[in-house]
N, CA and C atoms as an extended XYZ file, in Angstrom:
159
Properties=species:S:1:pos:R:3:atomname:S:1:resname:S:1:resid:I:1 pbc="F F F"
N         1.091       -1.604       -0.078 N   UNK     1
C         0.268        0.135       -0.201 CA  UNK     1
C         0.968        1.349       -0.112 C   UNK     1
N         1.685        1.252        1.044 N   UNK     2
C         2.723        2.405        0.780 CA  UNK     2
C         3.695        2.663       -0.543 C   UNK     2
N         3.674        1.535       -1.301 N   UNK     3
C         4.593        1.598       -2.341 CA  UNK     3
C         3.474        2.457       -3.633 C   UNK     3
N         2.329        1.991       -3.591 N   UNK     4
C         1.190        2.709       -4.036 CA  UNK     4
C         0.860        4.267       -3.878 C   UNK     4
N         1.126        4.679       -2.290 N   UNK     5
C         1.187        5.720       -2.463 CA  UNK     5
C         2.126        6.294       -2.683 C   UNK     5
N         3.843        6.458       -3.225 N   UNK     6
C         4.987        6.456       -3.214 CA  UNK     6
C         4.760        6.813       -4.888 C   UNK     6
N         4.384        5.691       -5.661 N   UNK     7
C         3.848        5.992       -7.204 CA  UNK     7
C         2.929        6.841       -7.641 C   UNK     7
N         1.803        7.128       -6.234 N   UNK     8
C         0.415        8.580       -6.663 CA  UNK     8
C         1.393       10.374       -6.658 C   UNK     8
N         2.231        9.919       -5.720 N   UNK     9
C         3.021       10.799       -5.438 CA  UNK     9
C         4.250       11.260       -6.030 C   UNK     9
N         4.295       10.409       -7.049 N   UNK    10
C         5.571       10.795       -8.030 CA  UNK    10
C         5.011       11.066       -9.080 C   UNK    10
N         3.762       10.700       -9.896 N   UNK    11
C         2.246       10.748      -10.436 CA  UNK    11
C         2.155       11.892      -10.542 C   UNK    11
N         1.607       12.965       -9.139 N   UNK    12
C         1.526       13.913       -8.335 CA  UNK    12
C         2.960       15.344       -9.142 C   UNK    12
N         3.883       14.922       -8.691 N   UNK    13
C         4.617       15.292       -9.268 CA  UNK    13
C         5.383       16.101      -10.493 C   UNK    13
N         5.129       14.964      -11.435 N   UNK    14
C         5.567       15.015      -12.833 CA  UNK    14
C         4.696       15.762      -13.492 C   UNK    14
N         3.139       15.387      -13.223 N   UNK    15
C         1.917       16.258      -13.695 CA  UNK    15
C         2.215       17.674      -12.916 C   UNK    15
N         2.436       18.061      -11.463 N   UNK    16
C         2.761       19.173      -11.248 CA  UNK    16
C         4.165       20.229      -12.515 C   UNK    16
N         5.099       19.642      -12.245 N   UNK    17
C         6.171       20.302      -13.125 CA  UNK    17
C         5.560       20.380      -14.442 C   UNK    17
N         4.607       19.148      -15.402 N   UNK    18
C         4.288       19.291      -16.704 CA  UNK    18
C         3.303       20.794      -16.688 C   UNK    18
N         2.205       21.087      -15.307 N   UNK    19
C         1.351       22.240      -15.932 CA  UNK    19
C         0.038       21.482      -15.628 C   UNK    19
N        -0.105       19.978      -15.455 N   UNK    20
C        -1.294       19.475      -15.430 CA  UNK    20
C        -2.200       19.912      -13.862 C   UNK    20
N        -2.234       21.059      -13.749 N   UNK    21
C        -2.811       21.116      -12.002 CA  UNK    21
C        -4.341       20.220      -11.105 C   UNK    21
N        -5.240       19.646      -12.156 N   UNK    22
C        -6.223       19.091      -11.937 CA  UNK    22
C        -5.637       17.797      -11.828 C   UNK    22
N        -4.941       16.944      -12.313 N   UNK    23
C        -4.200       16.142      -12.268 CA  UNK    23
C        -3.165       15.461      -11.260 C   UNK    23
N        -2.599       16.477      -10.982 N   UNK    24
C        -2.065       16.999       -9.823 CA  UNK    24
C        -2.330       16.661       -8.584 C   UNK    24
N        -3.403       17.668       -8.469 N   UNK    25
C        -4.047       17.325       -7.396 CA  UNK    25
C        -4.765       16.309       -7.008 C   UNK    25
N        -5.259       15.499       -7.793 N   UNK    26
C        -5.624       14.296       -7.825 CA  UNK    26
C        -4.954       12.735       -7.152 C   UNK    26
N        -3.973       13.160       -8.094 N   UNK    27
C        -2.820       11.953       -7.665 CA  UNK    27
C        -2.068       12.200       -6.416 C   UNK    27
N        -2.645       13.494       -5.956 N   UNK    28
C        -1.842       13.745       -4.328 CA  UNK    28
C        -2.428       13.421       -3.453 C   UNK    28
N        -3.910       13.445       -3.804 N   UNK    29
C        -5.173       13.506       -2.994 CA  UNK    29
C        -4.935       11.797       -2.742 C   UNK    29
N        -4.598       11.544       -3.745 N   UNK    30
C        -5.187        9.596       -3.682 CA  UNK    30
C        -3.443        9.371       -2.744 C   UNK    30
N        -2.610        9.464       -2.904 N   UNK    31
C        -1.409        9.544       -2.016 CA  UNK    31
C        -1.549       10.148       -1.167 C   UNK    31
N        -1.753       10.958       -0.243 N   UNK    32
C        -2.272       11.282        0.968 CA  UNK    32
C        -3.431       10.039        1.938 C   UNK    32
N        -4.237        9.437        0.769 N   UNK    33
C        -5.567        9.074        1.522 CA  UNK    33
C        -4.852        7.340        1.774 C   UNK    33
N        -4.397        7.668        0.757 N   UNK    34
C        -3.374        5.913        0.788 CA  UNK    34
C        -2.356        5.907        1.966 C   UNK    34
N        -1.617        6.977        1.623 N   UNK    35
C        -0.807        6.806        3.356 CA  UNK    35
C        -1.631        6.752        4.675 C   UNK    35
N        -2.532        7.641        4.739 N   UNK    36
C        -3.170        7.334        6.154 CA  UNK    36
C        -3.901        6.194        6.023 C   UNK    36
N        -4.060        6.073        5.163 N   UNK    37
C        -4.469        4.126        5.476 CA  UNK    37
C        -3.561        3.011        5.861 C   UNK    37
N        -2.402        3.268        5.375 N   UNK    38
C        -0.951        2.852        5.454 CA  UNK    38
C        -0.630        3.007        6.913 C   UNK    38
N        -0.770        4.033        7.398 N   UNK    39
C         0.183        4.494        8.883 CA  UNK    39
C        -1.276        3.966        9.942 C   UNK    39
N        -2.624        3.790        9.627 N   UNK    40
C        -3.452        2.763       10.016 CA  UNK    40
C        -3.069        1.531       10.651 C   UNK    40
N        -3.454        0.806        9.495 N   UNK    41
C        -3.217       -0.330        9.443 CA  UNK    41
C        -1.723       -0.469        9.687 C   UNK    41
N        -1.181        0.000        9.731 N   UNK    42
C         0.585       -0.511       10.752 CA  UNK    42
C         0.219        0.017       11.732 C   UNK    42
N        -0.134        0.905       12.681 N   UNK    43
C        -0.656        1.158       14.010 CA  UNK    43
C        -0.873        0.244       14.120 C   UNK    43
N        -2.497       -0.255       13.997 N   UNK    44
C        -3.217       -1.164       14.313 CA  UNK    44
C        -2.456       -2.906       14.519 C   UNK    44
N        -2.106       -2.808       13.327 N   UNK    45
C        -0.777       -4.161       13.486 CA  UNK    45
C        -0.034       -4.081       14.391 C   UNK    45
N         1.540       -3.073       14.964 N   UNK    46
C         2.107       -3.040       15.935 CA  UNK    46
C         1.116       -3.044       17.418 C   UNK    46
N         0.043       -2.790       17.618 N   UNK    47
C        -0.524       -2.831       19.149 CA  UNK    47
C        -1.488       -3.911       19.324 C   UNK    47
N        -1.917       -4.604       17.988 N   UNK    48
C        -1.726       -6.092       18.293 CA  UNK    48
C        -0.485       -7.274       18.453 C   UNK    48
N         0.371       -6.780       17.808 N   UNK    49
C         1.442       -7.213       18.209 CA  UNK    49
C         2.049       -7.259       19.185 C   UNK    49
N         1.782       -6.394       20.027 N   UNK    50
C         2.116       -5.721       21.559 CA  UNK    50
C         0.791       -6.664       22.551 C   UNK    50
N         0.140       -6.688       22.101 N   UNK    51
C        -1.144       -7.300       22.378 CA  UNK    51
C        -1.135       -8.727       22.942 C   UNK    51
N        -0.147       -9.280       21.715 N   UNK    52
C        -0.085      -10.738       21.892 CA  UNK    52
C         0.644      -11.753       23.109 C   UNK    52
N         1.708      -10.925       23.308 N   UNK    53
C         2.829      -10.385       24.121 CA  UNK    53
C         2.343      -10.940       25.613 C   UNK    53
């Protein structure tokens, strides 16, 4: 999931450099959402691992 967030971030950077503002904003939004989902899943996994001990 983190891989997809990085891919969309790179797409957003390339689109911003080329002047495609709408595409850049959309890709950046998707990257932010995927990164936040990754953080939540990682945190839940970490807490679940601590509780199993």
